[in-house]
C-alpha positions in Angstrom: 92.5 116.9 130.9 91.4 118.7 127.7 87.6 119.3 127.3 85.9 117.6 124.4 85.1 120.3 121.9 81.6 119.1 121.7 81.0 119.7 125.5 82.3 123.2 125.2 80.0 123.8 122.3 77.0 122.3 124.1 77.7 124.6 127.2 77.8 127.6 124.8 74.7 126.9 122.9 72.7 126.0 126.1 73.8 129.2 127.8 72.5 131.2 124.8 69.3 129.1 125.1 68.8 130.0 128.7 69.4 133.7 127.8 66.7 133.5 125.2 64.2 131.9 127.6 64.9 134.6 130.2 64.5 137.3 127.6 61.1 135.8 126.6 59.9 135.9 130.2 60.9 139.4 130.5 59.4 140.8 127.3 55.7 140.6 128.2 55.1 138.6 124.9 51.5 137.0 124.6 51.3 133.7 126.4 50.6 131.8 123.2 53.5 133.2 121.4 55.8 132.7 124.4 54.7 129.2 124.6 55.5 128.5 121.0 59.0 129.9 121.3 59.8 128.0 124.5 58.8 124.9 122.6 61.1 125.7 119.9 64.0 126.3 122.3 63.2 123.0 124.1 63.5 121.2 120.6 66.8 123.1 120.0 68.2 121.9 123.3 67.2 118.3 122.5 68.9 118.6 119.1 72.0 119.8 120.6 72.2 117.2 123.3 71.2 114.1 121.3 73.4 115.2 118.4 76.4 115.0 120.7 75.4 111.8 122.3 75.0 110.0 119.0 78.0 111.2 117.2 81.1 109.3 117.2 83.5 112.3 116.2 83.5 116.0 116.5 83.3 116.3 112.6 80.2 114.1 112.4 78.7 116.1 115.3 79.2 119.4 113.6 78.0 118.2 110.2 74.8 116.6 111.7 74.1 119.5 114.1 74.3 122.1 111.4 72.0 120.1 109.1 69.4 119.7 111.8 69.5 123.4 112.9 69.2 124.4 109.2 66.2 122.2 108.7 64.5 123.7 111.7 65.5 127.2 110.8 64.0 126.5 107.2 60.8 125.3 108.5 60.4 128.2 111.0 61.1 130.9 108.3 58.5 129.1 106.1 56.0 129.2 108.9 56.7 132.9 109.5 56.1 133.8 106.0 52.9 131.8 105.7 51.2 133.1 108.9 48.4 132.1 109.6 47.8 129.5 107.0 50.7 127.2 107.5 52.9 125.3 105.1 52.1 122.2 103.0 53.4 118.8 103.6 54.3 118.7 99.9 56.6 121.6 100.3 58.0 120.4 103.4 59.1 117.1 101.6 60.1 118.6 98.4 62.1 121.5 99.8 64.1 119.2 102.2 65.0 116.8 99.4 66.0 119.6 97.1 68.6 120.7 99.8 70.2 117.4 99.0 70.0 117.9 95.3 67.1 115.3 94.8 64.4 116.9 92.5 60.8 115.9 92.3 60.2 114.3 88.9 63.7 113.0 88.7 64.9 110.8 91.6 61.8 111.7 93.8 58.0 111.2 93.4 55.6 112.9 95.8 51.9 112.3 96.1 49.0 112.8 98.6 46.1 115.0 99.5 46.9 118.7 100.1 47.6 119.1 103.8 48.5 122.5 105.7 50.7 122.1 108.6 51.0 124.7 111.5 53.7 125.1 114.1 54.2 121.9 116.3 53.4 119.4 113.7 55.4 121.2 111.0 58.5 121.3 113.2 58.5 117.7 114.3 57.7 116.4 110.8 60.4 118.4 109.3 62.9 116.9 111.6 61.6 113.5 110.8 61.8 114.2 107.0 65.3 115.7 107.3 66.6 112.6 109.1 65.1 110.4 106.4 66.7 112.4 103.8 70.0 112.5 105.4 70.0 108.8 105.9 69.2 108.3 102.1 72.2 110.5 101.3 74.6 108.7 103.7 73.3 105.0 103.4 70.2 104.8 101.1 68.8 105.6 97.8 70.6 108.9 97.2 74.0 107.1 97.3 73.4 105.7 93.8 72.3 107.2 90.5 69.5 104.6 90.0 68.1 105.3 93.5 64.6 106.5 93.9 62.4 107.9 96.6 58.6 107.7 96.6 56.9 109.6 99.4 53.2 109.4 99.7 50.4 110.0 102.3 46.8 109.0 102.6 43.9 109.8 104.9 41.3 107.2 106.1 38.5 107.3 108.4 39.1 107.3 112.2 40.1 103.9 113.6 37.9 104.0 116.5 34.1 104.5 116.6 34.3 107.6 118.9 37.2 109.2 116.9 36.5 112.4 115.1 39.9 113.0 113.3 40.9 111.0 110.2 44.0 108.7 110.3 47.1 110.0 108.3 49.5 107.4 106.9 52.8 108.7 105.7 55.0 106.5 103.6 58.7 107.1 102.6 59.9 104.3 100.2 63.2 104.1 98.8 64.2 101.7 95.8 67.2 101.1 93.5 69.7 99.8 95.9 71.2 96.3 95.1 71.8 95.2 98.7 70.9 97.5 101.7 72.7 96.5 104.8 70.7 94.9 107.7 69.0 96.7 110.4 71.4 99.1 112.1 72.7 97.8 115.5 72.4 101.0 117.4 69.7 103.6 117.7 70.9 107.1 116.5 69.2 110.4 116.7 67.3 109.9 113.5 65.8 106.8 114.8 64.9 108.5 117.9 63.2 111.3 116.1 61.1 108.8 114.0 59.9 106.7 116.7 60.0 108.5 120.2 59.7 112.2 119.1 56.8 111.6 116.7 55.0 109.2 119.2 55.3 112.0 122.1 54.4 114.9 119.9 51.8 113.5 117.6 50.8 110.1 119.0 52.4 108.4 115.9 53.4 104.9 115.3 56.5 104.4 113.1 57.6 101.3 111.3 61.1 101.1 109.7 61.7 98.3 107.4 65.2 97.8 106.0 64.5 95.9 102.8 67.4 94.9 100.3 66.3 97.5 97.8 65.8 100.3 100.2 64.3 101.7 103.4 60.5 101.8 103.8 59.3 104.0 106.8 55.6 104.1 107.5 54.2 106.8 110.0 50.6 106.5 111.1 48.8 109.0 113.3 45.4 110.5 114.0 45.4 113.8 112.2 46.2 116.4 114.7 44.5 119.8 114.9 47.7 121.5 113.7 47.2 119.7 110.3 44.3 120.6 108.1 43.0 119.3 104.9 42.9 121.8 102.0 39.6 121.3 100.1 39.8 121.2 96.3 38.3 124.2 94.6 35.5 123.5 92.3 
């Protein structure tokens, strides 16, 4: 019986992943750095596995896997260039949409307070934004010339009396479609990232609303320590 090409590629990538993990353990890197890299490798493993499990063909698997790895590599490069400050949420959104030729001021509007993202939060939010953008390209607002995407976020006081961190609400809203198909019948990798991964990594609650004119995604979470507010200069 011939082996599925996806299985062969998964085995190859996971073997490389294991070699990298052994290398990290043997190099004597500082514990904090080793922890960060191991977390990234764990994310890579999840991306590889779940991309295969949710793809219906080798071609779809390759295309989606390449896009997800590129998105992760892009945010990791940005984080390395910006050490120790972090990268802004605005640039994370704008850069991902620009990859898909959707430019701010044309099909895209972005608004919200200036927030700096550090490793952890930056990586998981980058993957969520990537999945939203890909969905817009394949099924949503970026399939038609009149389609528009408005991304905004706000901060509000803690929801519980004992809370010390503000609440972040991130909204991705698409418009311009004539008749968006109903809610998908299956849960793909993108939906899993938006619901399960964000909840696990950032304690976020995500609501996906498939309205006729376009998708609306609302992500609410207590502002984690990996995200800081940039105060306006006087």
